[in-house]
Each structure stands twice: as structure tokens, then as C-alpha cells.
N, C-alpha and C positions, 0 to 999 in steps of 0.2 A: 745289106742286107735283101734278098729278091724282091720284085713285087710280090703281093699276094696272090693274083690271078696266076704268074708263070709257077710261082710254088705248086698251086695245085694241080698243074700240069704233069709237072716232075712226079707229084705224089702218085697220079694216076697212072704215071708211064711204070713206076716201079714197084708198085704194090699190087701183086699178083697172086698170093696165097692171103687169106682173110679168114680169120675165127668168125664163130657165130657171134662174138662179142663186137665184131668189125674191128679188130686189131690185126694190123699186120705182123706177121711171123715169117722168122728165117728169111727174110726179104733185105735187099740193099736200101738204105736211106736215100732219101731225095738229097738230091746237090744243095738245097738250102740248109740242109742240116748242119748243128755246129761245128766249127774248124776242130779237126781231129789230128794229134799229132801222129808223126809215122812210128810206130812201134815194130819192134822185132817180133819173133814167134814166141818167145816167152811172155806167159801171162798169170795172174793171179789164179789159185785153185778156185774152186766153187765154194762159194760162202756159206758158214752155216747161218740158221737163223739163230740172232742174237739179240732178243727182245727185249724192251728198255726194263731195267729192276732197280733203277735210281732215280733221284730227282737232282735234275742238273739242267735248268731252261735257258741256257746260254748257247747263242748260235755258235755252232762248231765252224772252224773254216773251209773244212771242203763242203759243207752243206751250202754255205754262202757263195763260195766260189762257183757250185753247179749252178745254184740260182741266177748269179749274174752272168754265166755262159746261155743260158737260155734266153735271159732277158736280152743280152746283147745280139742274139740269132732272130728271135720272135717278136720282141717288143716287151715292155715292162707287163708282165702277167702274175709278178710276186713281189713282195717286199720281205723285210726282216720279219714283219709281224706274222708272217707264214710259215716261219721254221718253230721257234720256240713255244712253247705253251707252258702255262702254269700248272704244275702237278695236281692231279685230282685222284679220284678211285681208280680209273682206268689205266691200263700200260700203254703208253705211247711213247716212241722215239721223240716225239716232239717235246716231251718232259726232257728229254737229254740233250735237244738242239742237235739232231741226228735226223731231222725228217723235215721234206718240204711240201707243202701242199702249193702246187702251181696251178692257178686259177685259169683253166679251159673249159669249157660249156660244151658237153657232148650234145646238146640240143642246137648248137649253132654250126652250122656246116663248117664255116672258116675256121673256127677254134677246134673243131672235133679233127680237121685236117693236120693243124699244127701238133695235136697231141699224139695223133696216130705217127706223123713224119717223128716226133721224137724218140717214141718207144721204138720206131723200125731203126731208128739209129743206134739206139742203146743195145737191142737184141739182134742185130745183124751179125753174120758170120764174119770173119775177117779173112784177109787173103791167104793164112796159115791154117785156117780151118778151125779157129777157135770162135767157138758159140757163145753168142750175148759177150761180146769182146770188150763193148765201151763200158757196158754196165760193172763187168767184173775188173776193169782196171779204174774205174771211178769209185769202186765200191758200194754200188747200188745192190740192197740186198735184197729188195721187194719193191713192185710197183703194184699199185691198185687204182682202177679206171674202169667205171661204167660197170660196176656190180662182178668184175672180175680181180683177181689177183695173179700175178706171176712172180716167183720168188727164185732166187739162185739155190736155195736148199733143194726145193723140189723141181729143179728146171725141168727134168725128163716127163714131169707131167703136163708142161706146157701153162697155159691160163686155164685158172679154177675158179669155178663160182665162189663169189663173194657176197655173204650174207648182208642184209641191209632192212631197215625198218620203213623205207620208202620214201625218206629225206633225201633229198640232193646230196647233202654231206655225208651222210652215211652211207649212200650208195655209190659215192664218187663220180655223180654225173656232171657236177660242176666243179671239180678240180682233178688233177692227178696228183696221187700221192705217192712221193719216193722216201724210202726210208733207207739208210746208210749203214754198214758197218762202221764199228769204231775206227779202222784204219782209213776207210774213205771219209768219214766225218773228220777226220783228224789231218787228212791230207798225207796221206803216208802209202798212198797206192802208186802204182806206176804212171797213171794220166798224170799227178801231179810231180811226181819225184823221179819218174823215169828208171825207176828201180822198183822190180816186181816185189810186192809184199807178200812175205809168206811167214805166218806169225809164229809157227813153231820153229823158227832158226834160233830163237833164243833160250829152248827148251825149258829153262827153269824159271821163266817169266811169271813169278805170282801175280804180280802188280799189275801187269799187262801195258806196261809202259814202252816195250821194245828192249829193255835191260835184262840180263840175266840175273836174279837174285839168289839169295844162297839159303839152302835148306840144311839143317844137320839134325841127324839122330845120335842122343847123348847116351852114354852109358846106362842111365836110369831111365831108356826106352823112351825118353819124351822128344818131341820135334821142334825144333827152333826155325823161326824165320828170320833172315836178317836181309831188309831191302837194301838193293844196290844204290848207292849215292854217288856214284862216278860222275854223274853230270854235273853234281852240285859242288863236289869239293875235289875230285880226281882220285879220290881213293874210297872203293866200295867197301861195305859192310863194317863199318867204323862203330854202331852202336851196341846195344846191350843184347838184342834180339828180343824176339817175341815167341813165346811159348803157344805152340799153334795143335798141339796133340800128344796124346798119351796112348802107351800100349803096344808101342813097335817092336815086340820082341824078337822079330827076325829082320835086324837093321840091313843085312845085305840084301833082302829081298823085299826093298822098298825102292819106288823110282817115281820121279816127278817130270811132265811134260804135258803139251795142251792135247788131252785126250777128246774132249769135246769140239776143238775149233774156233773157240772163241776168242782165241789169244792170251789166255790165261792158265798158267799151269796147274793142272791137277795133279792127283796123288794116286799111286795103284802101292798095293801091298799083298803079300801073301800072309794069310792068317796063320794061326796056331793050327787048325784042321786043314791048312794045304788048297784053302781057295781064295780067290784073288777079291780083294776089296778096294772100291772105287770110289775115292773122296773127291765131289766135284768142289771146284775153286769158286766159293761165293765170296771173295772179298769185296766184290763190287756192293753186295746187298747188306753186310752186316760188318764189313771190316776185319774180318777172320775168315782165313780162307777153306780150311777143311774142318767141316761138322761131320754127320752122322753119313757112314760110308754106304753102299751098296755092295751086297756081297753075291757074286756069281761064280760059275765057273769050279772044278775041281780036279784032283789029279796033279799037284803041283809038288808032292811031296819027294820027287828028285830033283827038283829045280834047284839049281846052285847061284843063280844070278838071275834079277829081271831088270831090261832097261827099256826106257820109253822113249823113242825117237821116231820121226817121221820118215821112214823108210821108204816108201812109195811114192811122196813128193806130193800128196793130195791134201795138204793141210789138216792132217789129223795125225796123233802118233800113234803108231804102230808099238808091239810088245814084242822085244826080242828077250829069248830065254836060253840060258846053257845048263845043260844036265851034268851029271856025275863023271859019265863018259865022254863028255868035251865036247858033245854037239849043240850046235846053234839051231834054234827053231824060230820062226817067224810068225807072229798072231797078226794078220791085218787087223786094222781098225774097222769095222763094220758098223759103228756105233749110228750113223745115218741111214742103215739099210735094213738092219735086223732088230726091230722093236726096241732100238736105242741100248742093246748090250752088246759090247764090243770084244773082240777076242774069241769069237766062237771056233774058230779053226786055226792049224798051226800045219807050218811047211818047214821041212829041215832046210836049212841054208848055209851049213858050214859044219865042220867039225875040227876036232884039234886044240881045242879052248880049255883043256883040262890042265894045262901047265901054263895058262895065264893067270898070274897073279893080279891083274888088274884090266878091267875092261869097263869102258864106257862109250856110249854112242852120241853123235850130234852131227850137225852140218859144217863141217872142216871144209868144204871147198866153197860155200856160199851159193850152190845149184838148188836149192831145197831139198835136197836128199840126205839122211843121214848115213854117216861115215861110221866105221868102228875105230877107236882108240885103244891097243891092247899093249900091256907092260909085262915083259915075263920076269920070274923070279929073279935073274941075273941083272934085271934092270934096263933090258932093249926095250924099245919103245917102236912100235911101227902103227900105221893106219892101214884099214882095207877099205878102198875104193868101194863106191856104191855103184855097180853098173845093171842094178835092175832095169833101166830104161832100155839097154842094150840086149840083156840075154834073159831075162827075168828073175836069175840069181843075184843077190845084190854083193854077195863077200867073197870073191874066189882068190883074191891075191892081197898078199902083204906088202907094204912099202915101207922100209926101215928109215926111221927118221930122227934116231937119237939112243943115246945109253945114259947110264946114272941115275935111272928112275926107280932103282930099289930104294932110294932113302925118302920115296915120297910113298907114304900108306894109304892115302886115297887120290881117286883122279876122279874129275867130272867135267865133261864137255858143256859148256853154256855160254851163249854169247856176253858176255859181262860188259864189253865197249860198245854195244849197242850197232856195229858197222854191219851185220849180216853175217859174220863167220864166227864159228865156236871156238871160245879160247877154251884155255884148260884153267880150271881150279885144282890144285893139288894142297893135301896137307903133309908137310914133312914128320918125319917121325919125333921131331922135338915140339910139335904142337903149332909151328908157324905154318900159315895159310899165305900159299902165293899163287899169284896168277900169271900164267903163261901167255901173254898175246899170240893171236894167231896171225902171223905173217906170211901166209902162204901166197898172197895176191903178188908180195913184193920178190920175195927171193926164193918160192917154190918149197920151203921147208917152214912150218910153223912149228911154234912154241919153242923158239930157240934161247929165248931171254925169259927170265923171273922177276917179278917185284913183288915185294912182300906186302901183305894188305891183311894180314891178323897175326895173332900170336897166342890165343888160348882155345886152340881145338885140338889138344891133346889126345882125347876119348872121344871122338865123333866119327860118323857116317856120314860121307854126301850122297844122299839119293838122287 
């Protein structure tokens, strides 16, 4: 660690742009900043606000490791007691072990300089042009310091005023508050793992543990949830299932993925009067994922299928629909922009899907962008690469990858194995549920082999 006087000189040299609150913005961190691994251009998407809604005051590993990183660089300014806090009437990520109060006093010039150095390091733009690169890779969801707050979810607004009642703790003048995403708190982000974390890769991750779960709609219009226990005994979906909804009259017009960007799969369905019903996943709060829906949108009478997947690679599931004439439409997810209502506008992104017997979407290649998987009535399987990064239109060409899929009545892409690549779940005509692992990284052709994982799904739809 550099001598304190030298660090002050370095801070003065690099801190050239300052807000009214005295916080460095858009500058390079000082040379005494924490040691930073070498990263490529790939980075986590901007994280949404996921405020605390459970009580689990156990220090999470990512929060603890971040504290240790700062203590190793700046001296001991926090301990385990500065992370978790007993649950009370307020909502705080301290109650979930994913917040840290790092004790630095704004009114002490030396400590203030350390705080500003840490913040400048977290919010600096990396050599690839990624803003707030270290904050995103660590999963720092928001920072509060000296009556101001910065958050990933509202990063375009910069530092905002933060209300306080005049007490140093409430005004955050005697400490810097860091709150973490769940991925950051669990050390699942690229800073710790070297692998960019994108929560929507699992598609149907109801429990938020990084493994795709199973949802089915039965003939009686009920919705059932089967947790993925592949990490426990190697065979997923072995329980009896839990009923989590009723009244899904149009089983082909229901889909599940992470709409809100919090890492938990939500549900979208077309109602009897051809509107969209959005069911947020509240499994963290009461153990049951889908309660009262929000109904919005109209004009889906000609919709033959809906699919949810992250087409744009921004961490939020978008909506794909097909119509009776075989056209494919993309409804970008603007839930973070337009008053919390996603899927306001659509763009045509393909045609010729009328003859497609089965269609599903998910991240087959592991790049954070959802591809399409389609099977025709004669059993030929193809996937459509997502080239939205290259020319703005995601699905132009089909790549044949197999035959004999006419014996499978349902297809669903989901990362069952938790490796960041979407696998296929298929229900055969005899009711057997099969898992087709994604081996695209090994031999370039995914879903070559299958493993039976169930035998009681004769009359179901996989949303």
C-alpha cells in the first residue's frame, strides 16, 4: 500500500471532473486503487434495482470479499459487523448480507480522499469503453456517500440527491454504503469467476439459483412448478411439483423468463380478451412465484405463439411473437424506461414460421443473446443465430442441426445444467421428459444426445 501522502498526490493528478458533492465521475482511478484483474471487452449488463425483500442476515461471500479487498488496500475500515444487520421495519440489503458500510468520514480530508478514490475506481470507464466497469463486474448495485446516491439502474442520471435527517449515518457522511446484486453478493460475477454473469441465460430460473427449473401447464389449465435438483442428486425435476397458478386457458400463449432483470423468471400470458398478463416472480417474498398479474397491451388476437428471451443482450427478457401468417415480431423490453410497462412497441424480425411445428428461444451459444430453435412437422431441427449485434436484425438464417424431432411434442430451451448454455427439455409423445444437454462448445452441434428425466408429462405444455 502506498504512503498516504503519495496517494493524495495521485488522487489530485487524476481527479479532474468533480460533481457538486465532490465525487469523481468519469475519471481514471488513482494508482493506489485496489488491484484489478485483466478483463476482456465482455461485461455484465447494467443491473436493475433489486431491493431487499427477505430476511437473511448472513454475510454473503461477495460482500465479505469486497470488504477484504478494500481493507487490504486502505487499511481496516470495516469488519463483519458492517455487513449484516438484524431485520427490522426498514428495507435494507444489510438484512440480506449484501450491503457494506465502509467507515470513512467525509469531514476528514484523508478519509474523504480514500472514499473518492474507491468510487472513482468503481465508476471508471475501462479501455473498451465500458462505463462503471468495476462496479458492474463486482455487482455493486448502488453507492451512497455524502447525501448522494449512484445506481446502476439509473446510471444515466449520474449522482442524485439522497434524503437524510441530518444524522451522519443517515446522510452517509461517516461511511460509504455499497449494496450488491445477488450475483455480486454470491460471487457469481466476472470479477470473481472470470465469466460474465447474465441472469437471463437460464430462461426459466424460477428460484434464482442459476439452474433452469420446469414449468408446465396441464390440461385442466393449472400451472405447475418443478424445482431443478440437478445439483443435489444429478437428476432434475423428480418431485411431485407444486401448483402455482390456475386459469391459463391458452397454454400455447404463455412463456416464462426474467422480465424484470432480477434473476428470477417471471411469467407472461395472453388473456382470453387478447391482452398481455404479466406475473412477477415473488418467490423470494412468500415462497410462491406467481400471484396477481398486471394486465396491459391489446391486439394479440392473431398471435399464435409467444416466447420470452433476452434477444438484445441487456439482461431483460424481450417478447417474440408469431402470427397466423408466419411472421415473427420482436417487442423489446422497456420495463426500465417506460413507466415499468414492457413490450410497448414491436418490430418485424422474420417470416416463414407458419410451417414451424415447435419454436422456442434461449441462449444456445452462451454469448448472452437468445437464439431461436425451430422444429418442422417432419422432425427437422434448426437454430437461428442471433445477429442483432451485427446488423440489428436477430434471425436471418437457419442452421440445420438434427432430425427425428417429430416424436417430441414439446420443446423448451433452458439452462438446466447451469453452465451458461441453454439446454433443451422435450416431452415425447409417450409423456417421457428428456433433457438434451447443450454440447455446442465441445463439437459445434448442440442437443445430440438425451437423458430421460421424467415420465408423467403426457398432457402438458412447457411455457
